[in-house]
PyMOL CGO cylinders between C-alpha atoms (Angstrom):
from pymol import cmd
from pymol.cgo import CYLINDER

trace = [
    CYLINDER, -14.90, 10.29, -7.87, -16.14, 7.94, -5.16, 0.3, 1, 1, 1, 1, 1, 1,
    CYLINDER, -16.14, 7.94, -5.16, -19.70, 9.22, -5.35, 0.3, 1, 1, 1, 1, 1, 1,
    CYLINDER, -19.70, 9.22, -5.35, -19.77, 8.60, -9.12, 0.3, 1, 1, 1, 1, 1, 1,
    CYLINDER, -19.77, 8.60, -9.12, -18.14, 5.18, -8.71, 0.3, 1, 1, 1, 1, 1, 1,
    CYLINDER, -18.14, 5.18, -8.71, -20.86, 4.19, -6.27, 0.3, 1, 1, 1, 1, 1, 1,
    CYLINDER, -20.86, 4.19, -6.27, -23.50, 4.82, -8.95, 0.3, 1, 1, 1, 1, 1, 1,
    CYLINDER, -23.50, 4.82, -8.95, -21.68, 2.92, -11.72, 0.3, 1, 1, 1, 1, 1, 1,
    CYLINDER, -21.68, 2.92, -11.72, -19.99, 0.03, -9.90, 0.3, 1, 1, 1, 1, 1, 1,
    CYLINDER, -19.99, 0.03, -9.90, -22.32, -2.91, -9.29, 0.3, 1, 1, 1, 1, 1, 1,
    CYLINDER, -22.32, -2.91, -9.29, -22.48, -4.66, -5.90, 0.3, 1, 1, 1, 1, 1, 1,
    CYLINDER, -22.48, -4.66, -5.90, -19.28, -6.69, -5.44, 0.3, 1, 1, 1, 1, 1, 1,
    CYLINDER, -19.28, -6.69, -5.44, -17.76, -4.79, -8.39, 0.3, 1, 1, 1, 1, 1, 1,
    CYLINDER, -17.76, -4.79, -8.39, -14.35, -3.16, -8.21, 0.3, 1, 1, 1, 1, 1, 1,
    CYLINDER, -14.35, -3.16, -8.21, -12.65, 0.06, -9.13, 0.3, 1, 1, 1, 1, 1, 1,
    CYLINDER, -12.65, 0.06, -9.13, -8.96, 0.86, -9.02, 0.3, 1, 1, 1, 1, 1, 1,
    CYLINDER, -8.96, 0.86, -9.02, -7.37, 4.28, -8.67, 0.3, 1, 1, 1, 1, 1, 1,
    CYLINDER, -7.37, 4.28, -8.67, -3.86, 5.74, -8.31, 0.3, 1, 1, 1, 1, 1, 1,
    CYLINDER, -3.86, 5.74, -8.31, -3.58, 8.63, -5.87, 0.3, 1, 1, 1, 1, 1, 1,
    CYLINDER, -3.58, 8.63, -5.87, -0.88, 10.59, -4.05, 0.3, 1, 1, 1, 1, 1, 1,
    CYLINDER, -0.88, 10.59, -4.05, 0.03, 8.81, -0.80, 0.3, 1, 1, 1, 1, 1, 1,
    CYLINDER, 0.03, 8.81, -0.80, -0.87, 11.81, 1.34, 0.3, 1, 1, 1, 1, 1, 1,
    CYLINDER, -0.87, 11.81, 1.34, -4.55, 11.33, 0.38, 0.3, 1, 1, 1, 1, 1, 1,
    CYLINDER, -4.55, 11.33, 0.38, -4.67, 7.74, 1.66, 0.3, 1, 1, 1, 1, 1, 1,
    CYLINDER, -4.67, 7.74, 1.66, -6.63, 8.34, 4.88, 0.3, 1, 1, 1, 1, 1, 1,
    CYLINDER, -6.63, 8.34, 4.88, -9.11, 10.78, 3.35, 0.3, 1, 1, 1, 1, 1, 1,
    CYLINDER, -9.11, 10.78, 3.35, -9.72, 8.46, 0.39, 0.3, 1, 1, 1, 1, 1, 1,
    CYLINDER, -9.72, 8.46, 0.39, -10.25, 5.33, 2.51, 0.3, 1, 1, 1, 1, 1, 1,
    CYLINDER, -10.25, 5.33, 2.51, -12.51, 7.15, 5.00, 0.3, 1, 1, 1, 1, 1, 1,
    CYLINDER, -12.51, 7.15, 5.00, -14.63, 8.53, 2.16, 0.3, 1, 1, 1, 1, 1, 1,
    CYLINDER, -14.63, 8.53, 2.16, -14.83, 5.12, 0.47, 0.3, 1, 1, 1, 1, 1, 1,
    CYLINDER, -14.83, 5.12, 0.47, -16.30, 3.61, 3.64, 0.3, 1, 1, 1, 1, 1, 1,
    CYLINDER, -16.30, 3.61, 3.64, -19.16, 6.14, 3.51, 0.3, 1, 1, 1, 1, 1, 1,
    CYLINDER, -19.16, 6.14, 3.51, -20.06, 4.82, 0.04, 0.3, 1, 1, 1, 1, 1, 1,
    CYLINDER, -20.06, 4.82, 0.04, -19.75, 1.12, 0.98, 0.3, 1, 1, 1, 1, 1, 1,
    CYLINDER, -19.75, 1.12, 0.98, -16.41, 0.52, -0.71, 0.3, 1, 1, 1, 1, 1, 1,
    CYLINDER, -16.41, 0.52, -0.71, -13.95, -1.74, 1.08, 0.3, 1, 1, 1, 1, 1, 1,
    CYLINDER, -13.95, -1.74, 1.08, -10.21, -1.85, 0.50, 0.3, 1, 1, 1, 1, 1, 1,
    CYLINDER, -10.21, -1.85, 0.50, -9.26, -5.04, -1.32, 0.3, 1, 1, 1, 1, 1, 1,
    CYLINDER, -9.26, -5.04, -1.32, -5.62, -4.27, -2.15, 0.3, 1, 1, 1, 1, 1, 1,
    CYLINDER, -5.62, -4.27, -2.15, -3.23, -1.38, -1.62, 0.3, 1, 1, 1, 1, 1, 1,
    CYLINDER, -3.23, -1.38, -1.62, 0.08, -1.07, -3.46, 0.3, 1, 1, 1, 1, 1, 1,
    CYLINDER, 0.08, -1.07, -3.46, 2.44, 1.60, -2.15, 0.3, 1, 1, 1, 1, 1, 1,
    CYLINDER, 2.44, 1.60, -2.15, 4.87, 2.83, -4.80, 0.3, 1, 1, 1, 1, 1, 1,
    CYLINDER, 4.87, 2.83, -4.80, 8.33, 3.98, -3.75, 0.3, 1, 1, 1, 1, 1, 1,
    CYLINDER, 8.33, 3.98, -3.75, 10.64, 5.72, -6.22, 0.3, 1, 1, 1, 1, 1, 1,
    CYLINDER, 10.64, 5.72, -6.22, 13.70, 4.59, -4.23, 0.3, 1, 1, 1, 1, 1, 1,
    CYLINDER, 13.70, 4.59, -4.23, 14.41, 2.33, -1.29, 0.3, 1, 1, 1, 1, 1, 1,
    CYLINDER, 14.41, 2.33, -1.29, 14.34, 4.33, 1.94, 0.3, 1, 1, 1, 1, 1, 1,
    CYLINDER, 14.34, 4.33, 1.94, 12.24, 7.18, 0.52, 0.3, 1, 1, 1, 1, 1, 1,
    CYLINDER, 12.24, 7.18, 0.52, 8.62, 7.87, 1.43, 0.3, 1, 1, 1, 1, 1, 1,
    CYLINDER, 8.62, 7.87, 1.43, 5.88, 6.51, -0.80, 0.3, 1, 1, 1, 1, 1, 1,
    CYLINDER, 5.88, 6.51, -0.80, 4.58, 9.13, -3.24, 0.3, 1, 1, 1, 1, 1, 1,
    CYLINDER, 4.58, 9.13, -3.24, 1.75, 7.16, -4.88, 0.3, 1, 1, 1, 1, 1, 1,
    CYLINDER, 1.75, 7.16, -4.88, -0.64, 4.38, -3.93, 0.3, 1, 1, 1, 1, 1, 1,
    CYLINDER, -0.64, 4.38, -3.93, -2.81, 2.13, -6.04, 0.3, 1, 1, 1, 1, 1, 1,
    CYLINDER, -2.81, 2.13, -6.04, -6.07, 1.28, -4.33, 0.3, 1, 1, 1, 1, 1, 1,
    CYLINDER, -6.07, 1.28, -4.33, -8.34, -1.58, -5.41, 0.3, 1, 1, 1, 1, 1, 1,
    CYLINDER, -8.34, -1.58, -5.41, -11.76, -1.06, -3.87, 0.3, 1, 1, 1, 1, 1, 1,
    CYLINDER, -11.76, -1.06, -3.87, -14.69, -3.50, -3.78, 0.3, 1, 1, 1, 1, 1, 1,
    CYLINDER, -14.69, -3.50, -3.78, -18.29, -2.27, -3.59, 0.3, 1, 1, 1, 1, 1, 1,
    CYLINDER, -18.29, -2.27, -3.59, -19.39, -4.26, -0.55, 0.3, 1, 1, 1, 1, 1, 1,
    CYLINDER, -19.39, -4.26, -0.55, -19.98, -3.82, 3.15, 0.3, 1, 1, 1, 1, 1, 1,
    CYLINDER, -19.98, -3.82, 3.15, -18.73, -7.32, 3.89, 0.3, 1, 1, 1, 1, 1, 1,
    CYLINDER, -18.73, -7.32, 3.89, -15.38, -7.42, 5.68, 0.3, 1, 1, 1, 1, 1, 1,
    CYLINDER, -15.38, -7.42, 5.68, -12.39, -8.23, 3.49, 0.3, 1, 1, 1, 1, 1, 1,
    CYLINDER, -12.39, -8.23, 3.49, -8.82, -8.95, 4.56, 0.3, 1, 1, 1, 1, 1, 1,
    CYLINDER, -8.82, -8.95, 4.56, -6.96, -6.48, 2.32, 0.3, 1, 1, 1, 1, 1, 1,
    CYLINDER, -6.96, -6.48, 2.32, -3.62, -7.23, 0.71, 0.3, 1, 1, 1, 1, 1, 1,
    CYLINDER, -3.62, -7.23, 0.71, -0.87, -4.69, 1.33, 0.3, 1, 1, 1, 1, 1, 1,
    CYLINDER, -0.87, -4.69, 1.33, 2.01, -4.62, -1.11, 0.3, 1, 1, 1, 1, 1, 1,
    CYLINDER, 2.01, -4.62, -1.11, 4.97, -2.39, -1.95, 0.3, 1, 1, 1, 1, 1, 1,
    CYLINDER, 4.97, -2.39, -1.95, 6.76, -1.66, -5.22, 0.3, 1, 1, 1, 1, 1, 1,
    CYLINDER, 6.76, -1.66, -5.22, 10.19, -0.03, -5.37, 0.3, 1, 1, 1, 1, 1, 1,
    CYLINDER, 10.19, -0.03, -5.37, 10.91, 1.50, -8.76, 0.3, 1, 1, 1, 1, 1, 1,
    CYLINDER, 10.91, 1.50, -8.76, 14.70, 1.90, -8.73, 0.3, 1, 1, 1, 1, 1, 1,
    CYLINDER, 14.70, 1.90, -8.73, 17.68, 0.50, -6.87, 0.3, 1, 1, 1, 1, 1, 1,
    CYLINDER, 17.68, 0.50, -6.87, 19.70, 3.00, -4.87, 0.3, 1, 1, 1, 1, 1, 1,
    CYLINDER, 19.70, 3.00, -4.87, 23.04, 1.49, -5.80, 0.3, 1, 1, 1, 1, 1, 1,
    CYLINDER, 23.04, 1.49, -5.80, 22.86, 1.71, -9.59, 0.3, 1, 1, 1, 1, 1, 1,
    CYLINDER, 22.86, 1.71, -9.59, 19.71, 3.82, -10.19, 0.3, 1, 1, 1, 1, 1, 1,
    CYLINDER, 19.71, 3.82, -10.19, 18.30, 1.11, -12.49, 0.3, 1, 1, 1, 1, 1, 1,
    CYLINDER, 18.30, 1.11, -12.49, 14.72, -0.10, -12.50, 0.3, 1, 1, 1, 1, 1, 1,
    CYLINDER, 14.72, -0.10, -12.50, 13.98, -3.02, -10.20, 0.3, 1, 1, 1, 1, 1, 1,
    CYLINDER, 13.98, -3.02, -10.20, 13.02, -6.39, -11.64, 0.3, 1, 1, 1, 1, 1, 1,
    CYLINDER, 13.02, -6.39, -11.64, 9.54, -6.08, -10.08, 0.3, 1, 1, 1, 1, 1, 1,
    CYLINDER, 9.54, -6.08, -10.08, 9.01, -2.75, -11.84, 0.3, 1, 1, 1, 1, 1, 1,
    CYLINDER, 9.01, -2.75, -11.84, 10.28, -4.12, -15.16, 0.3, 1, 1, 1, 1, 1, 1,
    CYLINDER, 10.28, -4.12, -15.16, 7.88, -7.07, -14.94, 0.3, 1, 1, 1, 1, 1, 1,
    CYLINDER, 7.88, -7.07, -14.94, 4.92, -4.89, -13.99, 0.3, 1, 1, 1, 1, 1, 1,
    CYLINDER, 4.92, -4.89, -13.99, 5.41, -2.41, -16.83, 0.3, 1, 1, 1, 1, 1, 1,
    CYLINDER, 5.41, -2.41, -16.83, 6.80, -4.70, -19.54, 0.3, 1, 1, 1, 1, 1, 1,
    CYLINDER, 6.80, -4.70, -19.54, 3.52, -4.73, -21.46, 0.3, 1, 1, 1, 1, 1, 1,
    CYLINDER, 3.52, -4.73, -21.46, 3.34, -0.93, -21.54, 0.3, 1, 1, 1, 1, 1, 1,
    CYLINDER, 3.34, -0.93, -21.54, 6.70, -0.32, -23.21, 0.3, 1, 1, 1, 1, 1, 1,
    CYLINDER, 6.70, -0.32, -23.21, 7.70, -1.54, -26.64, 0.3, 1, 1, 1, 1, 1, 1,
]
cmd.load_cgo(trace, "trace")
């Protein structure tokens, strides 16, 4: 994936991918070898207090240092098992 992205993404271009959280270190280490720098990472939690299962990575094709943004998204509240407002806002355009 990263090798192919390096051939298609122009300098200073971006690509975004969703991966299981346990692949975070391997993915970021491999990206560095192909001159991709982390621009933003969003950790997705199904419930508050649980471990993150997925991460969204926004990578920029550059060797220049970037101060990455780290964010978290919790999908459901523990108390009532309903979707959080942040999740509703993020996905509102995907559901009719």
